[in-house]
KEKE-3310 file (N, C-alpha, C; in steps of 0.2 Angstrom, whole numbers, plus 5000, padded with zeros to 4 digits):
npx = (4912:4899:4898:4888:4876:4879:4880:4867:4851:4838:4821:4805:4793:4777:4769:4760:4768:4776:4785:4802:4807:4814:4823:4826:4832:4844:4855:4857:4860:4873:4880:4882:4890:4890:4877:4861:4846:4831:4818:4813:4809:4816:4832:4846:4860:4874:4885:4901:4910:4924:4920:4907:4905:4910:4901:4889:4892:4892:4878:4873:4879:4873:4859:4860:4863:4851:4841:4845:4842:4829:4824:4822:4830:4828:4837:4848:4856:4869:4882:4897:4891:4880:4865:4856:4841:4832:4818:4805:4792:4780:4777:4779:4790:4806:4814:4823:4828:4831:4843:4851:4852:4858:4871:4876:4877:4887:4897:4899:4904:4917:4934:4941)
npy = (5050:5045:5036:5036:5034:5021:5013:5011:5003:4999:5002:4995:5002:5007:5017:5031:5040:5056:5061:5066:5083:5097:5103:5093:5084:5090:5089:5075:5073:5079:5069:5060:5056:5063:5060:5065:5075:5072:5081:5083:5071:5059:5050:5050:5043:5040:5027:5023:5012:5002:4992:4981:4969:4972:4982:4975:4966:4975:4978:4966:4965:4976:4972:4962:4969:4977:4968:4963:4974:4976:4986:4992:4998:5006:5000:5003:4996:4998:4997:4999:5008:5011:5016:5022:5024:5030:5029:5031:5022:5020:5032:5041:5049:5054:5045:5041:5029:5028:5036:5029:5017:5022:5026:5014:5007:5016:5012:4999:4999:4995:5002:5013)
npz = (5068:5067:5076:5087:5081:5074:5085:5089:5087:5075:5078:5077:5067:5067:5063:5068:5075:5073:5058:5057:5061:5052:5060:5069:5060:5056:5066:5066:5052:5053:5058:5047:5032:5016:5013:5007:5010:5003:4997:5010:5015:5012:5013:5004:4995:4984:4981:4975:4965:4959:4950:4943:4951:4964:4968:4968:4978:4989:4989:4993:5005:5011:5011:5020:5032:5032:5034:5047:5054:5052:5044:5029:5014:4999:4985:4972:4959:4948:4935:4944:4954:4967:4972:4986:4995:5008:5019:5031:5029:5035:5042:5032:5030:5037:5050:5065:5063:5049:5049:5057:5050:5038:5043:5047:5035:5029:5037:5033:5020:5010:5012:5001)
capx = (4907:4893:4898:4882:4871:4880:4879:4860:4847:4832:4816:4800:4789:4770:4766:4757:4773:4777:4791:4807:4806:4820:4827:4828:4836:4850:4860:4858:4864:4879:4884:4883:4895:4888:4870:4857:4839:4827:4811:4812:4806:4820:4839:4849:4867:4876:4891:4904:4914:4928:4917:4900:4906:4911:4895:4885:4894:4890:4871:4872:4880:4867:4854:4861:4862:4844:4837:4846:4840:4822:4823:4824:4831:4828:4844:4848:4863:4872:4889:4901:4888:4874:4861:4852:4836:4829:4812:4801:4786:4774:4776:4779:4796:4812:4814:4830:4830:4834:4849:4855:4854:4863:4877:4878:4879:4893:4902:4900:4907:4924:4938:4943)
capy = (5054:5042:5031:5036:5030:5014:5009:5010:4998:5002:5000:4994:5008:5005:5023:5034:5045:5061:5061:5071:5089:5099:5104:5086:5081:5093:5086:5068:5074:5081:5063:5056:5059:5062:5059:5071:5074:5074:5083:5083:5065:5054:5051:5047:5043:5035:5024:5022:5006:5001:4988:4979:4964:4976:4986:4969:4963:4980:4977:4960:4967:4981:4968:4958:4974:4979:4962:4962:4980:4976:4992:4991:5003:5005:5000:5004:4994:4998:4996:5004:5012:5009:5021:5020:5029:5028:5033:5026:5022:5020:5039:5045:5053:5052:5043:5040:5022:5030:5038:5023:5012:5026:5026:5007:5006:5019:5008:4993:5001:4994:5008:5014)
capz = (5071:5066:5081:5091:5077:5073:5091:5090:5082:5072:5081:5073:5067:5064:5062:5074:5077:5067:5055:5060:5058:5049:5066:5072:5055:5055:5070:5063:5046:5054:5059:5041:5026:5009:5012:5006:5012:4997:4998:5017:5017:5011:5013:4998:4994:4979:4983:4969:4966:4953:4945:4945:4956:4971:4969:4969:4985:4993:4989:4997:5012:5013:5012:5027:5037:5033:5037:5054:5058:5051:5041:5022:5010:4991:4983:4965:4957:4941:4935:4948:4958:4971:4975:4992:4997:5015:5021:5035:5025:5040:5044:5026:5031:5041:5057:5067:5060:5043:5050:5060:5044:5034:5046:5047:5028:5028:5040:5029:5014:5010:5011:4993)
cpx = (4900:4893:4891:4877:4873:4880:4872:4857:4841:4826:4810:4795:4782:4766:4764:4762:4774:4784:4796:4806:4813:4825:4829:4832:4843:4856:4862:4862:4871:4884:4885:4888:4892:4881:4866:4850:4835:4820:4809:4809:4811:4828:4841:4857:4869:4883:4894:4909:4918:4925:4910:4900:4906:4904:4889:4886:4892:4882:4869:4873:4875:4861:4854:4860:4855:4840:4838:4843:4832:4820:4826:4825:4829:4835:4844:4855:4864:4879:4893:4898:4882:4871:4857:4847:4833:4823:4809:4794:4780:4772:4777:4785:4801:4811:4821:4832:4833:4841:4854:4857:4859:4870:4880:4880:4886:4899:4904:4903:4914:4928:4940:4950)
cpy = (5050:5036:5030:5033:5023:5010:5008:5005:5001:4998:5000:5000:5006:5011:5026:5039:5050:5060:5067:5077:5091:5100:5098:5083:5083:5090:5079:5068:5075:5075:5058:5060:5058:5060:5066:5070:5077:5075:5083:5076:5059:5055:5047:5048:5038:5033:5022:5016:5005:4996:4985:4974:4967:4979:4980:4967:4968:4979:4971:4961:4971:4977:4964:4963:4976:4974:4962:4968:4980:4983:4992:4997:5001:5005:4999:5002:4995:4997:5001:5008:5009:5015:5018:5026:5026:5032:5028:5027:5023:5027:5044:5050:5050:5050:5042:5033:5024:5032:5033:5018:5016:5025:5019:5005:5009:5015:5002:4993:5000:5001:5007:5013)
cpz = (5071:5072:5085:5087:5076:5079:5093:5086:5081:5076:5077:5073:5063:5062:5069:5078:5071:5064:5058:5057:5055:5055:5069:5067:5055:5060:5068:5057:5047:5056:5053:5036:5020:5007:5011:5008:5005:4998:5005:5019:5016:5012:5007:4997:4988:4981:4976:4970:4959:4948:4948:4951:4963:4972:4971:4976:4990:4994:4993:5004:5015:5015:5019:5033:5038:5036:5044:5058:5057:5048:5034:5017:5003:4989:4975:4962:4950:4941:4939:4953:4961:4974:4980:4993:5003:5017:5026:5032:5030:5042:5038:5027:5034:5048:5059:5064:5053:5044:5053:5054:5039:5037:5046:5040:5026:5031:5037:5023:5014:5009:5003:4993)
residu = (MET:ALA:ASP:THR:LEU:THR:SER:LYS:HIS:CYS:VAL:PRO:CYS:GLU:GLY:GLY:ILE:PRO:ALA:LEU:THR:ASP:ASP:GLU:ILE:GLN:PRO:LEU:MET:ALA:GLN:LEU:ASP:GLY:TRP:THR:VAL:VAL:GLY:GLY:LYS:ARG:LEU:ALA:LYS:THR:TYR:ARG:PHE:PRO:ASP:PHE:VAL:GLN:ALA:LEU:ALA:PHE:VAL:ASN:ARG:ALA:GLY:GLU:ILE:ALA:GLU:ALA:GLU:GLY:HIS:HIS:PRO:ASP:LEU:TYR:LEU:SER:TRP:GLY:LYS:VAL:GLY:VAL:GLU:LEU:ILE:THR:HIS:ALA:ILE:GLY:GLY:LEU:SER:GLU:ASN:ASP:PHE:ILE:LEU:ALA:ALA:LYS:LEU:ASP:GLU:ALA:ARG:PRO:ALA:ALA)
# end
């Protein structure tokens, strides 16, 4: 279902646009799996892995994707899990970029 998001690319945001409203967020959330909106301003998800090495490999892959998209998440690595938080800092809330990157991170996660 996230195909529409994964086919897009993040666009630079220097501010000057409003953050997405709840009404705009809902259809984008419907295209993601397992993500939550925190405080109306952030997307968050925890990925689980069987060990530290696979979690670290995902962090490295997530970093490559983020760099390619020019949109950088907060990543939290611990044994067997990686926490991800996304926000468009320039607008202090969520933009379509956050949803695009979320979908691309889901696509990059190896099948369990």
